[in-house]
Every structure is written in C-alpha cells, then in structure tokens.
N, C-alpha and C positions, 0 to 999 in steps of 0.2 A: 681048798679052805671054802667055803661058801661065798658065795655072790649075794649082792644086794635082793636080788630080784630070785633067788633060790627056797623055797619055804621048806627049812629044814626041821621044823618043828610041827606038826599036825596031828597032833594030839591037844581035844576041845581041854581050856582051861575051864575053872570057873568062873571066870569070867563069861568065856564063851557060853557055858550051860543055862547062866544067868539071861547071857541078854537072848540067844534065843525064845525064852519065853514072851520075849516082852516083843518077840518079829524080827530081830538080829540076827548077823552073824557074822563071824569074827575068823579071822586067823593070825595065826603067830609067826611071826619071821623072825633070824636071826639077821642083826645086818654087822656086815668085819668090814670097816671101814678101810682103805685101802688108799694111799697116798697117790697110786695108778690110776684107779678106777676113775671112769668119765660117769660123771653122773652131776644132774642141776640138784645144789643142795639148796634145799625147799624146807620146809618147818610145819608142825601143826599151829602153829599159831598164826592168828589174822597179819598179825604185827609183819612175821616170813614170810607169809604169803603177798600179804603189799608189795615187800620189797621185792618180792620175785617178777610181780607181775609189772614194777617199773623198771626190775632190769631189762625184762623179757621189750617194753615200748622204747627203752633206749637204742637197745639192738636193732628194733625195726627202723629207730630211725639212724641211724648208722651205717647198715644196710642200706646204701642208696640206689642199685639197683635193683634189688627187691630178690635177690637170688636165693637167698638164706643163708648168706654167710656175709662176712666180714672183709677184708681184702685188705695187701697192704698198705695201698695207696687210697681203700677208702680210710681205713686206721689213721695215714696221714692226714688226709683234707681234716678229718672229724679232731686229731689230736691238734694242728694248728691252729684252728679255729680256738683251743680253749690253751693251750700254752703259748701260740702268740709265731711259734719257729721248733719246730722236730730236726734234726739231725740226723739221718741216715742211721747212724749206731743208737739213738734213743729209739728210733723206729726200731730196731731190731732187737730189743732187748723186750719192747713192749710183743713184741710177735712171739719171740722165743716165751715168755711167760705165758701165753694165751692159748695159744695154737697147741695143744698138747701133741695131736698125732700128726704135727708138721709138714702137713698135706698146703705149706702156704697160704692156708685164711682160715677164722677161725668160725664156726657152727654155732649155733643156738647155745647148746650145751655148753660147750667152752666156753662160753663168753656167760654164761649166770654162773659155770665155778666159778670164774676168772673173779667176775664181779661181787660171788658173795662172801669171800675170803675176805679175811682182815685185813685193814689199809696197809698193815704194820709186814702184812706178806702180800701184796697187791701190786703193786704199782700204778697197774691201770684204777685200782678202788682207789687207790690215795691222789691220783689227781682228780678223776674224776667228784669227788668229794671233797678235797682239799684245800685244790689248788687254786680256788680264790681269797683262802686264809692266808697262805704262805707267798703270793704273790707282791704284797708290801714290803715283807721285809726283802725278798729277792732286790724288788726294786733300789731298795735305797744301797745295798751292797751294789747293784750295780750304777754306780756314781756316773758313767757316762753314758746311763741307756741306750746299751748296743744289743740287749738282749743279751749277754752274757756276762760272765763275773772274771775278773783277769784277777789273777793271782796278787796283783799288787795292790786291787782294791778290796779282796777278801783278808790279805794281808791290814789292809788297812782296818778295816771293818772289826777286824778279829782282835788285833792291839785294842783301841777304845774299848768294847766291851769287857775286855780283860781288866785293862786300865782302871772301867770302872766299878766293876766287884773291888777290885783290889783295893778302892780308896773308900769302897764304902763297904768294908767287910759285914759278914753278919752271919751267926751261928751254923755249920751249914745241916739242915735236917737230914735225918734218915734216908736212906734210900733215894736221895735225890736225884736227878735224871739230868746229864748234861747236850742237850740235842743240840745244838753249837761246838758243841768238841772245844768249850773254854781253856778246859782241863788239860789240854793238848798243845803241844807249840803251834804254830801258822802253819808249819813246814808241814805236818805231820794231819792239820787238818786238815787242810787244802788236798791232800792225798787220801784221804778219806772221800771228800765230795769229788775232786774231776776223776767220778767213777772209768772214764771212757782216758783218759790221762793226757787229753789233746793242750792244756795248760790252762783252759778255762770250762766255768762252768755252766751247764747250759739251763733254762729253769728244769727242767725234766730231772737232770741231773740232781738240783735243791731238794726237790720235790722226796727224789729217791734216798738221798742223804738225810731229811727228815722222817722218812716213813718208819724208819726201825724204830724210833721211839714214839709213834702214837698210838696213844690208848684204845684199847677196845671201847666201844663205847661214849668215848668226849663228841662233848656237842660240838657242831659245826661253827656254831656262833660263837661258845667262847672259844675258842681254839682263833675263830676271827678276829675276834676281838684283842686277845691277846696279841694277834700277830701284829695288830695295828697302831697298838699302843705299844710296843717293844721299835716299832718302824720309826713310829715317828718319834719315840726320845732318839734314835739313835741318825733322825734327821736334823733335830734341834740340836745339836751334838754337833753337828759338822758343821750348818750353818753358826753357830760361833767361833767357830775354830776359825770360818772363811773371815768373819769381822773381824777375829784377835790377829790376823793375819793383814790383813787389810792396815787396823791401826782405830778401826772402827771399835773397837772393847779392848777396854788399858786393865793396868793394876790394879785401878782403883774398884772393876767390874769384875773380879774375881770371883766374886761371891754366885754371879750368874753364871758360869760355867760351872760351880762344882756344885749348883739346885741341880743344873740338867746333866750332870753326870750322876748321883742322885738317884733319877729319877730315872737314868737307866740302868740303872744297879737293879733299883727296884724291877721293870720292866721285865728286865734278861732273866730274876728271879721267879718270878707271875710267869714268864715262859715254859720255863723249866720245872714247877709245881704243873699246868696242864699238862705239860707232855707225859708228864710221869708215870707211869706203868706202874699199877696198881696190885700189889703183889697178887697173887691165888689165894683163894680163902676156901676152907673145908677141902670138899673133894675135887674143886678142881675141872666139873664136868663141861665140856663143851654144849652149850648152848643156841642153837641144838646141833647134835652127834653131826662133826663136820663131815662134811659128805651123801649126807641122808638126802634121799629125793622121796616126799611123800607123793609123787604122781607116782614113781614106778612102784611102790609100795603097793601102792593102790589096782595099781595094772596088775602086778604077781596075786596078789587077792584076790581079784575079779578076776584070775584067768583059775586058779585052785577051786572058789565058791562061786559058781555064776550065778547071777541074777537077774532075772526076768523080767526087764525093764517097763513091757507092757502094763505089769501087776503093781509096780510099783509107783506109791506117789510122792513119797521122799525117800533120799537114801542122804545119812549124814555120815562123815568118816573120822575120828578121834585114834590119836596114836599115842600108847605111853612107850618110854623111851626109858631104858634102864642099863648101866654098864656095870659088864663083869667087873671080879675082883682085881684086886692093888695089880697083879700078875702082869695086866693090861692096862696100867693107868697110863704109860705114853699116849699123850694125845692122839697124836700122828697115825697110831693103830692099836686104838682101843678098840677093843668089838661089846657092841650094846646089843640087848636083846627090846628089840622094838615088837608091838603086839598091836596089831589095827582091829579096831570097833568099829564095824561096819550098822548101821543103824539102817533098816527098810522100813517104811511103813505102806503096809499094803491098801 
C-alpha cells in the first residue's frame, strides 16, 4: 500500500499542464491514511498551519532540557502545573497515548500528532484545551477540596443533579447528550469515571470522563461559561442545603430551594447541549485528512521535481484533497487523492 511520501501517480494532469504555462510545477500524490503511520498532521489552510506552529511552540516549552524530546519527568512536571496533581497511573496513560514508538519519550512528530487530534480522541489535547473549563465542576464535586472526588462526594452530587432534573422535567431533545452519566445509577456512573478503580476520581480522570463527549470545534469560551454556570448552580444548592440543615432556612423558604433546583436543572441541560456532538452531515470528510502532513507532501514533491532555488523569486504551495469512493468511507482508513500545486516565480 503506498505511503504518504510515495509519489505513485506521475502523469501530468490538466492542472499540471496549465500550471507550467505560468511557470509552475505540480505533482500528484495518493495519500493513504493509516492509524499507525507516524506523521505530523497539518493542513493547507492558514488556520491549521498556525495551529501546528502553536503546537510546536508548546513542544519547545515542555522540552525543558532542549534535547528534542519530552521525557516522562518533563511531562509530569507540566501536567502538575496544569492539573495540580498527577498520579503515576494518570501519567502512564498519557505517555501510552502519546509515545507511539514506546521508547519512553515523546518526540516532535508524536507530540504534534497527539495535539492535533480532536479532544475526544486525545486526552492530552483535552487537558491542554479544556482543563480550565472543567475545573469549576470538578471543584464543586470535590467537596473537601482534597484534589480527588471520593465515591461519597460523587454520589451526593450525582443524586442532587438527578433530583433537580426529575423535579423540573422537560421533554428530551433528540440526540441529547448525557456527559455526566445522569441516566445511569451513581454506581455505574462512578465506575465510568474512576478509570483506575482506586475508589476516587482525580482531575485527570475527570477530564478523561468528559473528553469523549467534547464535540469537535466547540468554543473553549462557550464550554467554560456553561461549566461555570453549572458549578455555580450546584454550589448554590449545597449552600442552601447546609443552611436548611442548620435551621437557617425553614419550610416557609422552600421556594428558595425550588428556584435553585430549577436553575441547576437548566444549567445541567445547557451543559449537555453544549457537549452534544453534532451528527455528521453529507460526505462526513475529515478536514483536513487525518494524518496528513503538508510538510512531507512538499518534501516528496521536491524530490520528484527539483527546484533551482537560485533562480526562484517566490514559491507558493497549494494542496487539493479529494477522498476516494464509499468503499473507503471509514474515517480511520479512508484513502485520499492529494494533488500538490507548486507555483514558482522566476
């Protein structure tokens, strides 16, 4: 099967012939996406190019000793800055996710591939992009502020959220998401979140619990706002419950708690709506093709069609990507035809 860097179709296209008339040269390459292929995912679009550059800068910041790779200790140091704590089990999960060649370090290509995946498929991306957004909800679940959610704390929050929804029913919308697993029992929901089966949930595990629900393209600010509203509403209910337990709120003030529970139900549904994954429409193509590297496409093209740089004033490179037929519809194995158009001004 052809690899990304293998030019397998060298016949000039119509675009190629037209390009040469305006002092341009072009090559055609078939891109075969393989989940195991180690490449730097990039895109011909300026937005994706900018994102790759930003990811590379993060890599340099995390590579404390500047040796071109991120060690387990360096990853642990950075994650503790972001998460506040990082258990050995959490660290091992992150290393397993990023260190594809299993050599104990994360090189630049592995890091870029890791960070360019959707947050739903990369815990590292979810942590970097959405840790700040999810932190308020984690903190309100973590009642004693130990940095871990115990089963008792989780059960209390889970039951209050379920109760708020039950007391404030609403016709369920089609395809509604349930990121907090409120349709499950507290036992089953806790088991989903406690990835390491330790009897408590770390912040890293909490993010992992949330990440599969993160829709592609969700605004970080929108998610932060709805998480903050949910955390505030749940925290207000806890305050009201404490006041009721100490006799500071009586039966005559029951309306107060009802209003708080109504607000909590609304905030919970708003959080679910924000985390709802939109169904794929039309062809469902990936954009850009998963695993594609424009840099490697340029290198392969340059090897096939050398360019005399001493005679060139300006070089521009554009890429057109078209997926093959329905028999390759699976997102992880889809085959793309990628045509690179290089324009050189002499």
